[in-house]
Residue, then its C-alpha position, 0 to 999 in steps of 0.5 A: x491487507x493494510x492501507x497505502x496512500x500516494x498523494x500527488x500534489x503541486x508542491x510535492x508527493x505525500x507517502x502514507x501507511x500504517x504498520x500493521x501486518x496480518x498473517x493468517x495462521x492455520x489452527x487445528x482443533x484438539x482430536x476429541x475421542x469419538x468425535x469427527x475431526x474438525x476442519x482447520x481454521x485460519x485465524x488472523x495474527x496482528x503485528x503493528x510495527x512494520x515498516x511500509x514506507x520503503x526508501x533507499x539511502x542511495x536514491x534520494x527522490x523516490x520512495x515507495x509504500x507497499x500493501x496487499x500481501x504483507x510478507x514473502x515467504x512461507x516457512x520464513x516470511x519476510x516484509x517488504x522492508x527487511x529486503x531493502x538491504x539486499x536491493x540497496x546492495x544490489x544497486x550499489x554493485x550496478x553503480x547506478x546514479x540517480x534513477x528515473x522513477x520509471x527506471x527505479x520501479x522497474x528495478x524494484x518490480x524485478x527484484x521483489x519478483x525474484x524474491x516472490x518466485x523463489x520462495x511463494x507457492x504458485x497456486x495462490x487464488x487470484x488477488x494475492x499480490x504484494x503491491x507497490x506504489x512508488x513515487x518520486x521526481x525525475x531530475x529536472x522535472x517540475x512534478x512528480x510521478x507515481x507508478x503501481x506495481x502488482x507482484x507477482x500478477x502485474x510486474x510491469x509499472x503503470x503510471x497512475x495519474x499521468x499529467x494530473x494531481x490526486x490520490x492513489x490508495x490500495x489495500x482495505x480500501x473500502x472506508x477511504x472509497x466511501x469517503x473520497x468517491x462516496x461508494x466502495x468497489x462492491x456497488x457496481x457488482x452488487x447493482x449487477x447482481x440485484x438487477x442483472x445488468x450494469x450500465x457501462x457509465x455507472x461508475x463515471x455517473x457515481x464519480x461525477x456525483x458522489x466524489x468529494x470536490x477536493x481541488x487536488x491541484x490547489x492543496x499545499x503540501x501540508x494539506x496533502x500530508x493532513x488528508x493522508x493522515x486523516x484517511x488512514x487514521x479514520x480507517x484504524x478508528x472505524x475498524x476498531x468497531x467492525x467485524x472482520x479482518x482488521x488489517x490496518x493498525x498501529x503508527x501512521x508513517x508519513x513522508x514527503x517527496x519534493x523536487x528539491x529536498x527529496x524524500x523526508x520523513x513527516x512522522x516515523x515510528x521509533x523504537x524504543x524500550x520499556x516505558x516505566x512511570 
């Protein structure tokens, strides 16, 4: 689940993500003599301290956020962040220098695809992907780049917003969709189910009329940070009152990437001991 955002602005890139990982636990009801055995139920288990904002010590100008499937492995599930030491060691062994954003995205994709294929079942339903938004600056480039990767279904990185500024987001995106676009992704399917057909230009018309008029290219980096936090925080807050999987929660981690300073944390949860009064 989760909510991950990559905001590509003229002054830099913002990466933001919540900290909740949802694992579905299968629970079997107790056997009652004389009664038919009920089917197992899937119940969500929430963990609110995951690190979904990823960076490597040897690559200062590129970072990533992850959402979707929260862990790789069935018997011993592991988050994407837990694999970073192995990925870092792999790059160090290859003695690579500063990578382009696209090259980093390809290497990250190949690494996590190998982890997935080694430990995950092949019979998962469609849409069960661990998704990465990889963002950063190529050496000498004036503006950043953002790539999207779906492991395992679409491992080849696809550049988002080429030549443009704006935001890319994913995970439990319905609330963010409604805020920024004026509708969520279910609307076209609902229209088709009710009226039996779907005009090919409907989505473009909706975006043209309902999309919030934000001048993405104009926004200073601080405004990009503020907007990213607002979107994640609003989703977390509204989910407190909703029925369903509350997959966005915990602390909000935020980092900026600029062509001069590279990746810098704006806010990051800390490990702490027991609070006493």
